[in-house]
N, C-alpha and C positions, 0 to 999 in steps of 0.2 A: 393782526400781525402775527405772522410766525416768524422769529427771529433765530438764527443761529451765531454761537459765538465762538472763532474757533480759536484757542489759545488765550481761554477765557483763566487758565490759572496765572498768566504771567501778571505783572505790577499794571500795566493798561489796561488788557483785560479785567482784572477785578474791579480797577475805578471803573470801564464801564458798565458792569453790572451793577455795579452798585446805583449807576446815577439810574439805570432799567428801570431796577428794582422800584428802586427812588419815587420815581415816576410814575411805570407803567403803561410808558406810554412810548413812542418815538414817533415826534412831532405833534400831529394833530391825532395818529391812529393809535390805539387801545391795544397792547403787547396781546394776546391771547397764549401763544406761547413763547418759553423762552429755552433755549438749548444751549447748555455752556460745556466747549469738548474741549482738551487737554492730555499733553504724553503723561501726566498726574491728573486723575480725579478734580474740578476745585471744588472750593470749598460752596456746601449748600449756605445759598444766601436768603434771611428772611423777609420777607413780605409780600414775596410772589411764587408761584408754582415754579418748578422747571425742573428741568430733563437732565443729569449732569451724566458726562459721558467720559472715561480713559480710553483715550485713541490716537495713535498717531496717522496723521494724513496722508504720509505718504508708504504707510502699508497697504497692501492688495486689497479692495473692498470697502474703506474704511469712508475714504470719498460717497462712495453708489449710497452706502447706507445712512452717509448724513443728511444727505440731498433728498432721501426717499420721499419724508416728509414736504418735500417740497416748502422751503423756508421762505418767504417772501423778501428778507433780507440777514445778507449774509455778511457776518466783521470777518474779515483775513487778516488775523496777526499775529497767526503760527506763524516764526522762526527761529535756526539759531543765532545769537549776536555773531558779530563782528569777528572777534581775536580767538572765537569758538571755530567759526567758519573758515576763518586765516588757516589754525592750527589742523583742523580736520578737515580736509578738501572733500572726500567723497559724505562723509556726516550733510556739510553745508551742501551740496548739492542736490543730496536726497530730500534732506529737509525742506531749504528755503525755495527750490526749484522744482522737482518733482512732485512734492508734497502741492504747490499750487497748483499745475497741469495736471493732477491727476483731480483735483476738485474742478475745475473748467470743464476738463471732457465730463464728468458728473454731471454738469448746468447742462450743458452741452447737450448728450445726451437724452435727460430727463425732459427737455422739452422736444425732440425733435417730430412730440407728434403736436405741435404748437400750444400755445396759449401758456408757457412757463416762460418766463421773464426775469427770475429776481435782480435785486438791487445789490452789488457785491463792491463792498468797500474794505480795498488791501492797503496795508501797512505798508509804505514802501520809506524811503530814506533818501538822507543826502548823501549818502556813500554811492551813488550814480554818478557822482561828479567827482573827477579826479583832476588832476594836475596834467596842462596846465589851463587857469581858469581867471579871468580877471577878478580883482579883490572883490567886487560885488556882484555876482551873479544872477542877470535875469532871466526870465520865463524865456529864453529864445538859446539858450546853451545848449549843446550838445552833451550827451551823456556820454564821459570818458572814465568809468568806472578804473582805480587802480588797486582794485582788492576783491579777492571770491564772494564774499557778501557784496557787495558793491555788482556785479557783476550777477550776483542771483536778484536781486533785487531791478535792476537796468532789465534783462531777459522778462522777468513776469511781467513786469510794465506795458510790454509790448505785445504779451499775451493779452493780458486783462484789455488793451485798446483791439486789438486785432478780432478777437472774442465780442468784443461791444459792437464795433463794426460790423460784425456779420447780424448781430438781432440776438446771439446766443444769450446775454447778460447783459444789465445794464452795471457799467462800473467806474470807480472811480476810484484813483492811486493817491492816496497823501503822504506827499515823501516828507516825514518827521525829521524834524531838528531833532540833534540832543534832548531827552529828556530830562532836568533835574528840576528841582533836586529827589532822585529814587529815593520812598520809602527802604526801609530792608536793610537787606546785605547786598554786599555787592556781587555781580554778576560775571560774566567774563568777557562784560563788552571791555574793548579798549580804550572805550570813553567812560567806563568807570570812574574813573577818578576825577569828574568833572561834578560827582555829585557824593565823592567821598572827602574831599579837601571842604567841605559843607556841610554836610548830613554830620560826621565824625563829631567836629570841632562842637558843632550844635548840641550834639550831647552828650558832650565833653571825653570824648573820646580824642586820643592819636589817629592821624593822616595821612599817608604817604602822599607827595605831589612827586610823578616822575619826569614830567617836561619843565620846560621854561616856563618865567611866567606873561613872557610877553606874548605865546600861543591864544591866537584868536580864533574862535569860532561860534556856531548859531545853535540855541537854544530855546526849546520853550517847556514849559513847565508838566507836570502828569494834570492839571487841573484843564490845559489848555489842549491838550492831546483827546481827553475825549470830548469835549467839545470840537475839533476838527472830525471826530470818527460819526459824533451824532447830524453834524450842519451835512457831512457828506454823506449819511444815510436819507437824507431831506431833501436836499439841493434839487433843483431844474438842472438834470443834465443835459440838457439840449444846449445850452452858453457851455458846452464843453468841446463841440465839435467831437474830432477823432482824436483830441489830445487830452487824453481820457487823468494825467497822472500829471498833482498841481504840486509847486515849492510853498510847505506851508512857512504862515509868516512866522515871527521871531524874533529874537535879540539877539546883536553881537556884540559880542564881548571876549575880552582880555582874561587871562588867568588871575591876573593881577588886578581885576575888574570885578570880577570875582571874590574874591579878599576882600578888596575893598569892601564890598556887598557886607562881606561876613563881617568885618570888621565895626561898619554903622549898627548891625544887631546887637552883635554880643562881644565886644570889644578887644583889645589885644590878648585878652586870656584865651579867647578862642582861637585866633591867629598864630597864638603858640604852640597850639595840638597840630602845626601842619609841618609835617617834617620830612626837606628836603631830600630827594632818594632820585637821580636819573636813573631811567632806561631807556636805553638810546633804542629798543626794539620798540617799546610807545612811543617813545620821539620819532622815529622813524616815518612808523602809521598815522601820527598828528600831522604831520608837516604835510600831507600830502589834502590835507581833508580841507573843504567846504570855508568861509569866514564868515563870508556875507553874503546876503541874497537882498533881492527887490522883487518880491513876490506882487508886483501889480493883479495875476491875474484873482491867485487865490485872496485880495482882499476885495476885490473888483465883485467877485463873488459871494463875500459875506464872513468867510473864514478868520477871525482874528485871535492874538497871545497875548503876552503882554508887552510894555515899552519899556521898561526899565529890568536890571539884574535886580536891585533891590524889590522888584517888583514879584520875582521868582523865588527868592526866599524867603519873602513874607508869603506866599502860598504855603509853601512846603510848612513855614512855622504854622499858620492858621488848621490846615489838612491834617498835617502826621503831629503835630505838641503841641495841642490844643493849645496855641495862641499866644503861646511864653518858648524862647528856648531854655533849655540847661543851666545855660552859662550867659553872661550878658546884663 
């Protein structure tokens, strides 16, 4: 199997790559060729021969070059995040929409003679939903995004479904919850504080909380995100029909419940490192975000995530901290 990962230098891309290299296969199929692409050259993993490329998918000719080797499986993770897409309108549409369209078109043209129809796993987002919506969003909820990022993801979902319906590719869109706890440094996502108020205190550092503790949101761990991707790569897509995008499982929790989970793990000393500093811009964006889901389709198709926020925190401690926080 030939595997292409676009957006391989991002956090989820790196973790997906680690899993691919560790197992050497996807499902029961051995990986014969693994190509990693991002705007900066991804780090070279140990244990499996890979091709590394620094390229911007939205640049002319790049998508065609990536598809020239006819990868059997394509993970399309490349995007700029919510806050940056809102701040830079043109960049958001160029990267998040134009790059995706270029990829789908390159696949269509490569298969024009028949015999090429790769599996494409696309990372969408719960940002495709905007107010008004019910407290618990089901699988029949209409897409009503209220941010440029959400609009870009929603358009890409429609393209993925249409290109799949026409038989150009075999697409699966996974609407990721907000992924916490993200390791490393904060990015420009408006949701970054959800990780920061856990990650920094667990490492003995101060964190800023820009919203009220009553804010509720939908979460999953990086470990679950990788699991979603790999399951989407191997599942029987016949069960999807023409509805190619799915709400992923996760955990609904308030900021206060996040902090309570932190306290149970690392004590009052960690909680004391959270500094309340209201930010009306961030609070305004967050107020229109989805809070809870009932992802029956995804669960019936075998997707799994954590069952509590304590589990999410524990995953971070196990995967990023050697099993033990610096505090607590």
